[in-house]
N, C-alpha and C positions, 0 to 999 in steps of 0.2 A: 130962350137959350139958357138963361140963368136957372129957370125952373127945371129944365132937363138935366143940367149939370148937377143940381142938388139931388135929383132922384138917382142919378148914376152914382154919386158919392155915397148916398145912403145905402144903396144896394151893395156897393163894394165893401163898405165897413161892416154891413150886416153879415155878408158871406164870411169875411175874415174873422169876425168876432164870435159868431154863433154857429158856425158849421165847421165840418172837417173837410171842406172842399179841397184844401191844400193837401189832403191825404189821399187823393184819388190815385188808384194804382196805375202803373204803366209797365210795359215790358220793353227792355232795351236790347237784350241779347239772350240767346240760348246756346249753350255748349254741351255736347258737340253741335255744330251748326246743322248737321243732318246725320242720318245713320243708315244702316244697311240691313236688309232682310237676309236671312240665311246664315247669320253668324252662329257659330257653335254654342257660344254663351248667350242665352236669351236675355240676360240681364242688361239693362241700360239705365244709367243715372243721368238725368238731365239737370244741368245747372241753369236755373232761370234767374236772370237778373233784371231788375227794374226799379221801381219806386213803390214802396208801401204794399208789397205783395205778400208779406208774411202771413197775414190773416185772411187771405183769399181762399175761397173754395176752388178746387181744381177738378176739372172733368175732362176725360179723354174718351172719345167713342170712335173706335176703329177696329174692324175685325182682326183678331189676333194680337192686339195690343192691350195689355192690362195695366192700369195704374195701381200698383201694389201699395205704395206708401208715399205720403207727402211729408217731407222732412223740413221742419222749420228750425232755423239756426238763430244765433245771436242778432245778426243784422236783419232788420225787417225788409231789406231790399233783395233778399235771396230766398229762393225755394230750391230744394233738391228733390226731384221727382224720381222715384224708383219704378221703372217700367219693366214689364216682361213682354218680349217680342217673340211670339211662338214660332216654331220652325216653318209653319205653313202660311205665315203672314205674307201678303202680297205687297209689292212695292206700290207706293202712292203717297198721298199727302193727307195728314190728319190735322185737326185743330186741337191746340191746348187751350182750353177755355177756363179763364180765371174770372171769378165773380166775387163781388164784395158789396156789402150794405153800407151806403154812405148817406149822410144827411144833406139834403138839397133845399135851399131856400125857395119858398113859394109865397109870393106876395110880399107885403112889407114886414110882417112879423112872424109868419108861419114857416116852420121847417118840417119837411117830410122825409121819411126814410125811402131810399130808392136803391135798387140793385144795379150796380155798374158791372158790365161784362166786357172782358177783353178777349179777343180771339187771336191766338198766335199760331200761324201755320207751321207745320213741321213736316219735313220730307224724309221718306224712307226710300232708298234706292236699292237696286239689285247689285249685290257684290259680284265683281267679275275679275278681281285681280289675283294673279297667281305668281307670287314672287319667285324669281329664279334662284337656284342654289348658288351660293358663294362658298367656295372651299379652296383646297390647296391647288386646284387647277387655275386659280385666278391670279391676276396681277392688278393691284389696286393703285390708282393714281389720285393723290390728294390735292384738292384745289381750294384756295381761298378766293371765293367768287369776286369779291371787290377788287382783287389785285390781279386777275387773270386776263380778262378781255372785256372791252366795252362794246357790246353789240347794239345798244340803243342809248345814245347820249341824252335823249329826251327824259329818261328816268333817273338821271344822275342825282338830282336833288329836288326837294319839294319844300316850298315856303311854309306849309302848314305842319311840318314835322318838327319834333323837338330839337333835332339837329339838322338845320337847313343847308349846311355847307357841303361842298365838294371841291377839293383842290389837290391835284396830283403833285403839286410842288411841296405840299405839307405832308410829311410821312405819317402824321397822326390822324389825318382826316380821311374821309371817304374819297376814293379815286374813280368810281363810276363803273367798275367791272360788274357784269350782270349775267343772268342765265342765258340770254340770247348769245352773249359772247362765248360762253362755253359751248353752246349748241353749234355755233359757227365753226368750231374746231374739232368736231368729233372725228374727222378723218385723221387728224394728227395723232389722236390716242390710238386708233386702230393700227396706224402705221408703226407706232412705237411698240406694239405688242400688248398694250393695256387691255384688260377685259372689264374693269370695274372702276367707276368714278366715286370717290368719297368727297363730298362737298362739306366744308365748314358750314355752320348753321345758316339756313336760308329763312328761318322763321323771323317775323317782324321784330326788329330792334329799334323801336321808336324811342330811343334813349337820348337824353341830353348829353352833351359832352361832359366828361368828368376830368377833374384835375388829378393827374397821375404824374408824380415827379414834378418837373418844372413846366409841363405842357398840358394844354387841354387836348383831350383825345376823344375821338368818336368811337362808337361801338361797331366799326366796320367789320370786326372779326365775327360778330353774330352771336355771341354767347350770353346776351342779356335780353331774353324774350320779353315782349310786351303784349303780344296777342298770339296765342298758340295757333289760332285758326287762320292766320294770314301770313303768306310769304311776303317778305319785305318788298314794298313797292319799288324801292330803288334797285332791286334785283329783277324786277319785272312783274312781281305778284304771282298769284296762284295759277293763272292761265299760262304764264310763261314757264312756270315750273312743270306743269303738266306737259306742255309741248316739248320741253327739253328732255324729260324722262321718256316720252314716247319716241322722240327722235333718237335718243341714245339706244333704246331697245331695238329700234329698226336697224341700227348699225351693229348690233350684237354686243352692246355694252350694258352693264348692270349699274345700278345706282345704290349707294349707301348714304343714308341721311344721318346727320350728326344730331344726337338727342341730348338735351340738357334737362335732367330731372331734379338736380340738386337745388337749383336756385332759379330766380327770374330776375329780370331787369328792374331797377328801382322805379321805372315808369310803367310797369305792368298794370293793366287796367284793374285787376283785382285789388291791387295795393292802394288804389285811390279810394276804395270803399271796401275794406276787408270783410269777407263773409263772417269771420269769427276771429277772435284773438289768436287762437292756436293754429290758424292757417299757416303761420310762420313759426319757426323755432324761436321762442322768445327768451330773453335773458334780462336780468335786472339792469345790467349795464352791457354795452356792446361787447360781445365776445367773438373773437375770430377763431377759426379752426386752428389747430396747432400744425396742420399739414404733416403730421407724423402718423404713419400707418401702424406703428408698433403697438399702441394701446388697443387696437382692434384685434390684431393677430396674437397678442400676448395673453393667451387664455389661462396661463398658470400664474403669472405674477402681476398682470396689469391691473391698474386701479379703475374703478367705475367712473371717477371724476375725469380722468384723462380720456377714457373712452367717450364720454359725453361731449367733451370739448372737441375732440376730433370729428365726431359724427354730426353734432348739432351746431357747432360754431359756424359762423358765416364765412364764406370763402373770401369775400372782400366786402367793405361796407356798402357798396353800391350794387351788390347782387344778393338781395334778401334770400334767406335760406328757407326752403319749403319744408314743412313738417309732414313728412310722408307717413307718419304714424296716424295722422288724421285720415280717417277713411274717405272723406270727401276729397281731400287733396289727392290721395292715392287713385281714386276712381277718375278724377279729372285728368291726371297724367297718363294713366293706362289707356283710357278711352281715346285720348288724343293720339297715342301711338298707333292704335288699331285703325282709327279714322285716317291717319296719314297714309298707311299702307293701301287702304281701299281707295282713297281719294286721288292719290298721285301715282300709285303703282310702283313704289320703291321696292328694292330687293333685300335690303339689309340695314342694320343700325350700327353706328359707333356711338357709345355712350360716354359723354364727357364726365370728368371728375368722379369716376365710378365709386372709389372707396369712401367718398364723403357722403354718399347716399345711405339711407337706412337700408341695410342689407336684406332683411326680410321683405321689405317693399320691392327691392330690385328682383328678388326671386319671384315674387308674385307677378311683376311686370313682364319678366322674361317668359314666365310660364304662360301668361295670357297670349303673348305673341306666338309662342310655340304651339299652343293649343289650336289657334286659328290657322296657322300657316306652316305647321310641321317644323322641320329643322331650319328655321330662319336664321341667317347669320347675324349674330349679335356679338360685337367685340367691345370691351370696356377699357377706358383709359385708366390704367393703374400705374401711375408714375412712381414706382417703387424701385428699390435697389436690391432686394433680396429675392432669390428664386422661391423661397418658402412663402413670402408674402404675396408674390405674384400668383402662385398656385392657389393660395388661400382664397383669393377673390374670384377664382374661376372654378370650373368643374375639376375636381382633383381626386387624388388617391390618399389624402391625408386623413388621419384618425382624429377629427376635431368635431366638437358639438354642432357647430353651424356648417352646413354644406351649401356652398354657392352653386347655382345652376347656370352661371354665365358660360356660354360655350367657348369664348375666346378672349384672351387678354391682348391689349396692345403690348407687345413684348419689349418693354423698356429694358429689361435685364439683358436680353440678347443684343439690343441696340447699343447699350453701353459697352458690352463686351466687344462688339465689332469695332467701335471707335477706339477703345483702349488697345485692342490687339494691333491695330494698324499704326498707332502712335508709339508703341513700345518695340524694343528689340526683343528678339526671341529669347525666352528663358524658361525655367522650370514652371513658373506660374504666370508668365507674361507672354505677349505676342499671341501666336495662334493657340497656345495652351489655354488662353482665356476662353476662346471659342469652344475648344474641346471640353473643358471643365463645365462650362455653362450647359451645353447640350447633354452632358453626362447626367444631369439632374432632371431630365425630362420625365422620368418615371413619376414625378410628383403630379404631373398633369394627367387628366383623363385622356386627352387627345391633343398632344402638342402640335400636331399637323394643322390645327385650327388657329394656332397663335398667329396674330398679325405681326409680321416682322418688318423692320425698317431701319434706316440709317440716320434719318432726320425727319422732322415734321415742323409744323408752324410755330411750335413753342421752343425750338431748339436751335443751336448754332448750326449753320449749314455744313453738311458733311464734307464738302470739298475744302472748306476753310479749316475744319477740325483736323484733317489729315495733312495740313500744310500745303495744300494745292499740289500734291504729289499725284501725278496721273497714274502711275503704276499702282499706288495704293488705292486710288479710285476704282480701277478695274478689279482689284482683288476684292474690295468691299462689295461692289455691285455684283460680281460673279458669285460670291458667297450668298448674298441676299437672294439671288434668283435661283440658286441650286440647293440650298439647305432646306430643312423641313419648314413648314409653315406657309402662310399666305403673305407674299411680299407686298409692301406698300412703298411707293415712291412719292416724294413731295415735289410739287410742280417746280420745274427748273433744274432739279438735280440732274436730269438727263443732259442738260446743257452746261454743266459745271457752274451753276449759280453759286455764288459764295457770299459770305459775310458772317459776322458774329452778332449776337444779340446786343452787345454793348454799343450805344447806351440804352437801347430798347428793343422790344420785339419787332418793331417796324423795320429794323435793319435786315431781318430774315424774311420779310414779307413784301419784298419789292415787286413792282409791277412786272408781269411777263412781257418782255419787249416784243412788240409786234401786235399786242392786243388792243392798241389804240390807233385810230386812224392817222394821227400825227406823229407816231413813232418813226424815228429815222432808221431803226433796225428792226428786222422781223425774224425772231428766232423760231417761228413756226415753219420756216422753209430753209433748205440747205444753204441757199445763197445768202441768207441773213446771218448765218452762224460762222464763226471763225473755223479754221482748219482743225484746231484742237477740240472745239465744241462739236463739230461734226464727227470727229473720231469718237467722242464720248457718246453722242446720240446714237451712232451706228453700232457701238458696242452694246449699249442697252437694247437696241432694236434686234440685234443678232441673237443675243442670249434670250431675251424675252419671247421672241417669236419661236425660237427653238423650244423653249420651255413649254409654251402653250400646247405644242404637239407631242411632248415627251411623256409617255406613260411612266417612265422610270422616275422622272423628277416630280411630276404632279400627283402620282399615286403610289410611288414606290417607298420601300423602307429606306431609312438612312442608316448606313453602317460607317462609323468613323474609326480611324486609327490614330493612336497617339502621335501627335506631331513629333517629328524627329529631325534634328539638324536643320531646323528652319523650314521644313516641308510638312504640310498638312494634307493628308489624303483621306477622302471619303467617297463612298459609293451611294448612288440612288438606284434602287433595283427592284424589279418585279420578277415573276417567273419568265416573263417574255422579253424583258429588256433591261439594260444596265448602262449607267453612265458613271465614269470615273472622273473625279474632280481632284486636281493637283494644284495646290496653292503654295507658292514659295515667297518667303520674305527675306531670302538670302540676298546678299549683295554680289554674289557671284554664281555662275552656273553650277549645277550639280548633276551627277549621274544617280538615277534612282533604280536600285535593284528591286524588282517587284515580287520577289519570292515571298516576302512578308504578307502580301495581299492575296495569297493563293485561294483563300476561301471565297473571295469575290471574283477572282480572275479565272478560276478553273473552268475549262471548257471554251474559253475565249482565246482566239488566236490572232485577232487583228482589231483595229479600231479606226474610226473616223474622227479626226480632230474637228470639233464643231466650229471652232473659231476661224480656221483657215481652209476647211474642207479638204484637207489632205488625208491620205490613208497611211496608217502604220501597220506593218506586217510582222513586226517583232515587238512583243510586249514584255520580254524578259528584262530589259534594261531601257529606261527612258531618260532622255535628256530634259532636264528641268532648267530653263533659263532663269536668271536672277530676277527677283521681284515680278513673278509671272503667274498667269492663269493658264491652266491646260484643262480643257474639257474634252473627254473622249467618250464617244458612243461605241461601246464594245460590240464586236461582231464575232460570230462563231465560224 
């Protein structure tokens, strides 16, 4: 026994001291996890991660697939393989073969060279996804998955994840909402008149809780990715997402995914072993973004220093900022976007923190999606306050050196105008004149009909609270949202008068949807679970949204607006075949409206159907406009 132990110890120390056995190569992951034949762009860059692979020889042998270049980077644990997948390549599996000469002990004192080979299988699938068009015909419903509905309590928490907690009593922790919960309520959306679901990010956020303010908070919101190729297990994982998307499509609903290109979570797997130093935007000392968009759009007077801080500064310390000027980073992000469309079958994208990204990169990413899928809907979060700035970050008619190719902005400027208009008394530049003046600047956009419009979202005070819980103002705002130009978006619960301000935190405007959990005492998904006033709100949204869905005038027509006068704002949505007249009043008393001023839009029409109460009007010369009211008229000849 003693003699055998001595021999074992001798061999162990011999191996450690005189060989590079500890440098044996291994492969732990390949991204993208698989790819697709028939892509219009034949280029594919595989990120291969393992241990000590930098000096491996690489070989791929598969008809139609050519290994054009092996890129070695600073970290010996990474290789980036440039492949060309020809148009006639067949679906199937090929091997990525890595080989390396290592020294192997033989006997007591002898060392020999030996080639070690690793074979990593890689799958090419047939592409079969055809994203549906999202445009002004649609009505988008925004869902924060963790706070909407819990379809499977078994996936609420996992002991092996960085944040193993789930507690509905704590507003800052995960609450257990998931993708099955959303799937279980698809009929609710179709009843409401919704055509499209936008989900806050579903990608894995295996993040530890972070100290924000006086509390520890989880990444339940989803904006700190840790593995791009996995949907978070607590939401159900990849298969649950595929099933939800397929089920939504079967119900006639489209899906928008939330993209985060600017940053990743502090626990992202690449940060534990960076491929290279400039994978991230690096600073001598921590530098936060200024959150100011002016240095980017100020092409006459702006400083380069301020531009750099705005674009390359980190969003927050626990969301490291990706360097999209690095071509490997850019390829990693773009290929993930393409893979997501093919793997899950989503129909569009909403891009988080758009103006903080490297803008040439964003153009390249948008173009890659457009090249493969045509006019795919892509809308960007530009939380800006000026129309010029909002137009700058999207397709526009501005005479500027940099031209964005983003099809749609999240229309924060119009959102702010809606909220302001309803809080203000009518005046020269206040009240409804805020709406008129904002829309009067639409010539700056290439196509303002693609602007995603809204009255609140997951980062904002709830609309009903902002307008002082005034139900008449609620109807005015919702009616405007659903009849003006653009693609309307509604935040979950707004249809049921959900209220609250962000004070003291965002959690106050991210409450659980009542009825989404088995032990909820109230169920807002059904009429009997809603109060009388909530049902009135729900039915108002339902009435206008479902009418909108089938209205050529609203979904495809031109917008013609008239200067608001005496507290009354009138505009028309019209095509050659149909016309809708919208009358909004913020007066405290009834008014008589002489319609002679609107002759250019009323000429030829002799009667109308009131959309809200289904009554017929046979005299359009003078209309009664009740105080604080909405009137929607389908004009008839």
